[in-house]
PAMINU-34080 format. One record per residue (C-alpha): x, y, z; residue in one letter. Coordinates in steps of 0.001 Angstrom, whole numbers, plus 500000, padded with zeros to 6 digits. Layout:
N
XYZA/...
This chain:
804
576930461803903605M/578576460236900599N/580797462880898992V/581184462372895254Q/584331463707893630V/584665463771889885K/588373463323889161V/589468464289885631P/591179461510883716S/594884461616883008I/594138462245879343E/591822465140880227R/594462466782882428R/597162466464879794I/594837467799877111A/594099470870879244E/597806471450879873E/598703471126876194L/595660473039874988G/594548470223872671V/591523467929872396R/591055464946874687D/590867462643871668G/594306463717870480Q/595852462815873800V/593937459538874073T/595132458530870603A/598740459462871340A/598709457579874652V/597365454509872864G/600140454660870275L/602887455156872870L/601516452354875040D/601532450044872020S/605268450568871566G/605357453416869068S/608109455979869490T/607688459741869625V/609508460343866296P/607333457744864548F/604083459095865957V/605060462701865214A/605911462000861573R/603764459103860455Y/600644459207862617R/599542462821862258K/595986461825861326E/595651459743864466V/596932462406866881T/595520465409865093G/598997466663864219G/600719466661867623L/604382467535867039D/607427465971868659D/607712468678871350A/604077468210872375Q/604501464448872344L/607608464614874531R/605723466759877054T/602764464377876861L/605047461404877457E/606670463051880484E/603365464156882030R/601848460739881372L/604588459130883442G/604204461659886276Y/600415461401886455L/600465457616886346R/602916457611889232E/600575460017891052L/597648457650890519E/599676454693891806E/600618456670894896R/597025457845895352R/595823454232895334A/598482453279897901A/597488456185900168V/593790455321899974L/594586451711900803S/596802452654903749S/594291455051905299V/591443452601904761E/593396449826906499E/593754452172909465Q/589965452564909570G/590227456341909141K/589018456808905567L/585767458782905616D/584054460432902633D/585601463841903266T/589140462477903460L/588565460307900391R/587423463406898490A/590566465289899535Q/592821462456898435I/591047462088895102L/591216465839894467A/594984466104895087A/596548467285891812E/600225466981892751T/602416464555894640K/603232467285897178A/599545467921897930R/598874464187898226L/601711463759900710E/600477466754902745D/597074465071903111I/598620461694903934Y/601106463032906500L/598841462648909586P/598151459038908602F/601615458071907486K/603179455382909679P/605978456992911632K/608188456484914629R/606610457284918009R/606542461038918328T/606186463209921408K/602593463829920343A/601891460108920078Q/603393459472923500I/601271462305924903A/598128460786923396R/598985457431924916E/599278459246928239A/595722460503927834G/596590464158927211L/594657464748923963E/591494465830925874P/593600468502927614L/594854469780924245A/591287469847922880D/590011471612925991L/592575474425925874L/592146474895922103L/588351474827922249G/587875476761925501A/590638479356925871P/588982480766928972D/590182477646930798T/593194478115933065D/595948475896931636P/597670475044934908S/594451474248936702A/593207472117933850A/596541470316933525A/596538469386937190A/593695466975936516G/595828465040934013F/598809464408936283V/599475460659936338D/602919459414937424P/602045455920936193D/601808457372932680R/604973459444933192E/603003462704933547V/604764463869936677A/603156467280937104D/601019469956935430A/604005471289933453A/604591467848931933A/600892467607931070A/601013470991929321L/604150469982927434D/602372466881926186G/599274468856925169A/601506471313923320R/603203468468921424S/599802467206920312I/598724470627919032L/602081471300917361V/601760468060915390E/598142468872914560R/599096472313913245F/602033470919911254A/599952468195909633E/597068470347908441D/597297469898904662A/595444473073903695D/597444475207906121L/600799473770905059I/599905474233901388G/599066477898901940D/602188478533904015L/604359476765901437R/603055479057898697D/603615482108900890R/607199481118901696V/607916480636897981W/606461484020897078K/607865486032899999Q/610880484041901175G/614563484619900513H/617569482381900369V/620644483696902138G/624245482562902186S/627278483343904314R/630867482232904002V/631982479729906598R/634691480906908950A/638171480472907499G/636912479564904024K/637309483007902447E/640500482229900546E/639764478604899712E/636304479470898448G/637186482680896606A/635302481589893516K/632104481858895561F/632903485361896793S/629697486831895381D/627796484601897791Y/629748485394900949F/626985487787902032D/624053487134899750F/620256487212899827A/617726487025897019E/614022486124896689P/613386482417896239L/611084482973893300S/613584485091891358K/616761483013891597L/617967481817888165P/618938478183887881S/622689478667887517H/622763480784890681R/620812478193892646I/623188475440891584L/626191477623892432A/624805478145895942L/624245474441896454F/627719473665895131R/629228476214897524G/627371474555900381E/628460471094899245K/632073472204899140E/631664473448902709D/632342477061901720V/628861478514902171L/626147478242904799S/622661478506903300L/619455479424905045E/615862479854903951I/614297483001905381N/610504483097905083P/610616486883904839D/612848489549903367D/615786489744905799P/616315493388904867A/612765494355905833A/612124495819909259E/610749493130911541Q/607573494142913365Q/607177493176917045P/604749490431917925G/603710487306915985P/604914486954912397T/602490486832909498A/603012483075909370Y/602169482664913061E/599044484764912609R/598006482534909682A/598349479431911873I/596387481071914671A/593579482073912306R/593362478571910923R/592633477172914405F/590632480075915786G/593346481215918168I/593218484854919212E/595006486529922127N/592316488549923899T/593620488122927413G/591830484868928256R/593667482447930566P/594807480037927814A/595467482630925099D/599111483201926006E/599767479485926221W/598111478905922849L/600087481779921278A/603267480175922582G/602169476855921106T/601642478497917704V/605063480133917937R/606653476833918938W/604909474970916093A/606076477518913526W/609676477816914635R/610489474215915512T/608292472226913164K/606592474030910302I/609416476404909338L/611909473546909284V/609575471481907097H/608867474351904701L/612562475228904552G/613320471711903358I/610438471966900875D/611761475290899569A/615229473846899063R/613728470900897191M/611639473224895044Q/614698475384894321L/616731472392893269R/613897470945891211R/613370474229889352A/617117474658888820A/617537471113887556E/614617471428885166E/616104474604883705E/619620473157883560A/618325470053881780V/616363472266879374R/619462474337878569V/621644471257878120F/619053469590875889A/618599472701873746A/622351473115873290N/622795469433872514L/620067469643869885R/621875472539868197D/625195470675868275L/623767467483866833L/621960469376864100L/625021471462863231A/625979471797859591A/627860468838858126A/630739469343855706A/629589466258853819G/631047463090852324A/634463464445851379R/637892462959851992A/639143464515855227T/642395464644857139M/642015464791860931G/644773466388863007L/644798465854866789D/647300468514867940P/649972468041870571G/653448469319871455F/655646466649873035R/653484463722871898T/653189465084868364G/650253465736866077V/648251462603865363K/647084462339861731V/644260460293860247A/642875460377856705V/639345459099856065V/637386458799852843D/633942460270852223G/632276457445854156T/634582457812857158G/636671454741856361R/640255455116857569V/642757455304854723L/645969456230856528A/647391457308859903T/650635458894861016D/652234461020863734V/654201464201862991I/656264466456865291Y/656140470016863954P/656188471777867336H/658529472043870279V/660613470238871323P/661183468351868037Q/660441471297865676N/660165469099862561Q/658135471692860659W/659302471025857097D/659242467244857490R/655707467482858861S/654593469617855920L/656017467073853516A/654181464212855259T/650864466060855182L/651297467031851528A/652032463422850576R/648985462081852430L/646723464777850985A/647852464028847453K/647727460236847773E/644165460245849121H/642703463284847322S/641977465076850601V/639530468001850424D/639273469023854079L/641626469301857026I/639969469029860465A/642086470359863340I/641206469513866930G/640852472492869242N/643095471152872008G/646649471881873020T/648715473293870128A/645561473917868105S/646490477347866779R/650073476233866141E/648759473295864124T/646352475676862422D/649371477647861200R/650924474402859954L/647791473760857886A/647901477328856580A/651496476820855421D/650495473552853735L/647678475268851857I/649945478134850751K/652701475783849634A/650352473499847682H/647517475526846165P/647041472765843588E/645618470506846338L/642730472968846893R/642562472182850600L/640258473760853165T/641156473614856860S/638805473968859796A/639311473792863536V/636726471467865076V/635934470556868636S/637006467430870415E/634038467088872776A/634230463674874367G/636829462475871860A/638897460967874657S/635784459152875914V/635153457723872441Y/638798456774871860S/638911454616874976A/635449453106874499S/634673449504873704A/632952450578870501F/636081452423869307A/638076449249869944S/635557447298867882Q/635325449944865146E/639074450627864926L/640723447410866148P/644453447490866664G/644650451269866310M/646399453304868998D/643984455214871240V/645557458555870338S/645091457916866612L/641437457061867160R/640994460623868359G/642291461948865036A/639827459709863180V/636971461035865287S/638035464640864617I/637995464033860866A/634596462367860960R/633125465143863094R/633758467650860354L/632065465360857826Q/629001464633859950D/628869465788863584P/625621463926864275L/626861460538863106A/630031460859865192E/628649462431868368L/625995459734868818V/628848457361869662K/629453459309872872I/627395459579876040D/625617462937875608P/626703464005879114K/630340463807877984S/629838466452875312I/629833469189877956G/627338471768876754V/625362472203879958G/625666474173883146Q/626468472395886433Y/625648469075884789Q/627332467059887560H/625174468744890203D/621810467671888833I/619813464450888615S/621693462220886213Q/618578460145885586T/616535463155884475A/619462464488882451L/620052461188880674S/616366460764879884R/616137464246878391S/619381464004876414L/618525460560875053D/615228461964873803A/617062464842872084V/619489462468870376V/616628460242869223E/614694463194867820D/617740464598866019C/618802461307864451V/615309460593863184N/614840464148861927A/617918463756859709V/617477460100858775G/620125457385858563V/621818455672855642D/621339452053856676V/624281450915854554N/626891453143856196T/625506453821859692A/627375452560862732S/625620450460865354A/625450453387867839P/623780455542865184L/621307452792864264L/620488452328867944T/619092455868868006R/616684455143865163V/613029454701866101S/612253451107867022G/615826449788866896I/617379448341870040T/621147447941870547P/620889444213869848G/618909444817866686L/621402447448865536A/624196444904865886D/622127442397863889S/621611444919861077I/625352445626860887V/626196441908861001A/623664441120858247H/625007444012856155R/628589442801856588D/627664439231855661A/625184439762852825A/626327443105851469G/624503446457851295P/620744446516851511F/619178447156848108R/615641447777849407T/613931448606852656R/611980445369852346T/615276443474852625A/615516444711856202L/612863442122857088K/615505439444856478D/617506440703859465V/617131438289862399P/614822439648865155R/613644442577863023L/609928441922863257G/606897443762861833P/606692446272864706K/610372447207864486A/610097447549860718F/607045449781861042E/608785452058863534Q/612186452219861782A/611656451908858026A/610770455532857319G/613938456774859023F/616301454318857328L/617451455478853902R/618942453488851006I/620532455916848513P/621154454329845142G/618965451332845896G/616491449542843666D/613584451844844609D/614153455619844644P/611499455946847352L/613778454017849703D/616086457043849778A/613270459316850965S/611333459858854180A/608197458371852611V/607238455367854737H/606934452065852836P/603347451735854061E/602547454855852004A/604176453693848765Y/600714452792847330P/599777456479847584V/602773457390845434V/601905454661842932R/598412456135842593R/599950459544841965M/602071458072839194L/599067456412837591E/596939459559837648S/599678461863836391T/601200459479833862G/604644460220835306Q/607524457880835969Q/608807457936839551L/612241459157838470T/610707462052836558S/608268462971839316L/610828463121842115I/612196466642842323G/609767467927839664N/608282470861841563S/605966471915838711A/604425468473838358A/604086468036842103L/602405471415842523Q/599699470299840111S/598770467384842362I/595774467969844635R/596494466206847968P/592784465798848703A/592461463485845694D/594608460867847384Y/593099460903850862V/591527457587851890D/590592455732855068D/594251455013855834T/596092458141854759F/594749461563855584G/595557464990854229L/598600465619856500P/600324462433855332T/599568463014851648V/600842466594851923T/604033465334853576D/604503462776850789I/604303465446848102I/606772467669849996S/609156464756850366E/608958463891846670L/609855467493845890D/613044467321847988K/613622463677848847P/615844462952851820G/616292466660852523R/618620467386855397D/617126469757857996P/620581470893859077R/621899474311857999P/624426474876855240T/628037474414856293F/629790477750856758K/632894479074858433T/633999481860860730A/637027484056860174T/639483484499863033F/641590487647863039K/645186487251861929E/647658487882864726G/645069487372867467V/645923483909868707E/646298484274872474E/644352486102875149I/647214488594875563K/646673489727871964H/643165490968872766L/642461494643873363K/639195496252874479P/637385497655871469G/638503494968869022M/635795493701866677T/636176490010865879L/634296487142864318E/633636484076866404G/631583480935866848V/629077480426869657V/630194477324871556T/627633477160874325N/624585479022875591V/623744479215879289A/621016481037881177A/623322483990881793F/624770484415878313G/626725482868875461A/630288481556875335F/632041482457872093I/635233481121870535D/637262483976869054I/640379481921868362G/642511482547871454V/642178479158873211H/639861480824875715Q/636186481403875050D/634801484805875922G/631404485466877416L/628707487727876051A/626434488289879026H/622698488057878366V/622505491844878730S/625034492232875898A/623281490071873320L/620679492542872077S/619290496037872520R/615977494416873384N/615231492578876606F/616325488934876317V/614595486405878542R/616403483409877081D/619808483832875358P/618833481136872869R/616293483568871447E/619293485421870014V/622069482854869516V/622627479114869601K/625726476889869531P/627365476948866116G/626248480442865144D/628909482623863512V/628715486074865109V/630532489408865168M/631537490571868646V/633340493451870310K/635816492918873146V/634675494861876210L/637221493776878759D/640159491371879084V/641548490025882364D/644636488065881324V/645682486750884787P/642213485348885460R/641631484383881807K/638380486307881510R/637089487828878319I/633963489959878228S/632276490348874838L/629224492036873379T/627188491435870251L/626100495085870382R/628950496439868315L/628208500077869187D/628613499456872930D/631085501750874650E/634146500011876034V/634425500455879812T/636728499115882488S/634688495931882892G/632102493895881097G/628745492692882307P/628836490422885321Q/626493487948886882D/625987486943890469R/627911483738890124D/631051485821889840G/632395483782886983Q/630286484574883997V/632716486937882352S/635318484222882410S/636049482487879155G/636322478874878370Q/639826478127877322G/641620475326875586R/644706474862877685G/645660471390878843G/643998468453877208Q/641177470413875705A/638017468769874576R/635479471028872974G/631913470821871877N/631344470089868244Q/632860470198864797P/632915473801863762R/634565475471860842A/636647478526861399G/638738481061859603Q/638417481528855859S/641437482889854094R/641424482365850351G/640879478664849931G/641166477984853643Q/638708477818856446S/640081477832859926R/638770478527863342G/637435476653866242G/635068475991868986Q/635418475062872622G/633365473159875076A/630948474665877450S/632480475146880847G/630652475711884054Q/630894479035885878P/632064477126888953N/633981473905889050R/632706470643890486P/634548468747893168R/637376466622891898R/635455463448892699D/632470464576890610E/634061464938887181A/636348462212885860P/639759463512884885A/639261462536881267N/635693463831880926S/634715466628878603A/633429468551881591M/636712468273883477A/638573469454880399D/636199472364879916A/636653473387883535L/640420473240883240R/640222475401880151R/638045477854882003A/640705478198884680G/638677476719887538F/640759473657888303T/644341473228889110G/
């Protein structure tokens, strides 16, 4: 019988998953396959895709890759089984119907080339008929039947050896039944538990994992950060992990387990006292304990890690998006201060475009104590270069340098300065990079850090794109997860953020241009080189003169590249050049000049979008054009604002339970939010302390960069742990909320060579704005060989008190 299986197309499957029409997916796949980027398709091809947004398109792109890999593997499996001469209609139907890679591999397992197994050796010895006989006719006496298969020439010395061989054949048969294994895998995931125990003699060395010394929790309920903590504890040889298919606390019933009974039912095995029943029951037990349980335990661990990594990547990506889209202080002359004690405070002054105007090093702190001389130097630089803002790095001596800036502002009110503590996330990585050497040739590495700090206050997005996203340190256990998956996700976030904001093509650095839709690193360098040689671009059309910038690259990039003050006002907007004719028609029908129409809300509201729809541009695009003309080049980032840190509260020892303080959210993890309250050590507001309502995801309540009011619940000075709550009417008790990882009430400090997360304004006092933000630390530290000593993550961990 020829079994026909109708397999849904990849587009159909994705459409069902996204809840959209097949045609939308087919159109989007066609655009992506032709070289279009997600940002371009999301913004400028809404008619084609039916309005799929960037989030839907990213999911579509990811699922498209997975399902195409599945189809490639399916074809390879079909080919392999067919070459073996074992592909019948039923098996073909099973292979074609497999919807996941795991299911496909379950089906393929019996046919997968493998080393000679005990079962294969037993078959070669002619013992498969014995296995079939005992399974099919349990009233057969096993020993008597096995005696007929004794054959010393085939190394079957006696009846016991024959029975062992028959058992090996059945064990492999049970373990390679795809439907059975799929059902048991689901049952283990739903009913199983993961348990951990401390290894002998590791109690003191592994104290940070103490919550897992005697631990058990359902597989399906473990949060991602807890899973990764367990795996890290195992990797550091502190914990022993085991997968228990049942609840270890439940009373174990005598006799076969539920899993063994499921195997027996699958193969019609039932112990009714027949001669072979006991032998078959033992075979089921042996198959479960030595083969199937081991296999499913490995599967469960893989599923745990996969789920944890997906969540960790999601959290990191969400936090990175918030950091990159943080408020920018704008194009104002800024003085960057990179604090230090013995090595001094590095100073850099940049103009509104980020160009370096001056650098210096001052020594206001111990041991030199040149306070007055340092104030005089800063005042001179501020006056000479008309400085508006002072950006203070949140590393060592941050609060001391903050006080220096406060004294400067008080002593020179005529300068009208505003100071803000900003983060240094990855600043050391940037300073030592090849691009920094090219961008700031001949400048000392330490001074480059001060330049980066100043620029971060002006525009965090433009500066942070120069750094590998993984070095920004806003994830949880980022060194424990797939770096390929993490990089892919973070690169997508950076691309989406850069294109959402848009880029001034005449001031953008090569790393920033590289993140623009359609622009490769080589092309970015060509744009910068052409700009340096021929001067600023006056029109978007002039971009076509750049070597290697062809029609496809121009199509993908032009709408995201802005030219403020150019020859055509539309070139400063998000209107794509291909749609300029639509705007010209609007001008003709309204009798307006372009300069008078742009920003004229009344005139634009009188325009009926439907009047300008044609075969090329549909209603969504025309509506977007009108919105863009109303607020051309609008920045989607929030308005720049500051937090106020409490006077006199500058170190963790100054904190008292019950204090109400203002702070800045520096990082959000699955278990809560880390908050900078100005004491060089971030506190933690556990997820249970974020709202009176149930919070599934902390980012529903807060995100990095938010200015919040918090109450101090508990302070542990020796262990540098600060417990906070956003519920200001919470009663103060002896301890704050805790999480299973045993570290979540710990803060993230700024001791050592601190490197934080993002530019963030802080305390406002009269004309000043001071404060700070730290990097996201991990609840548990990675091994020393996993985080480079100069990485943002290593710095965050040191600040959190988890490394020596």
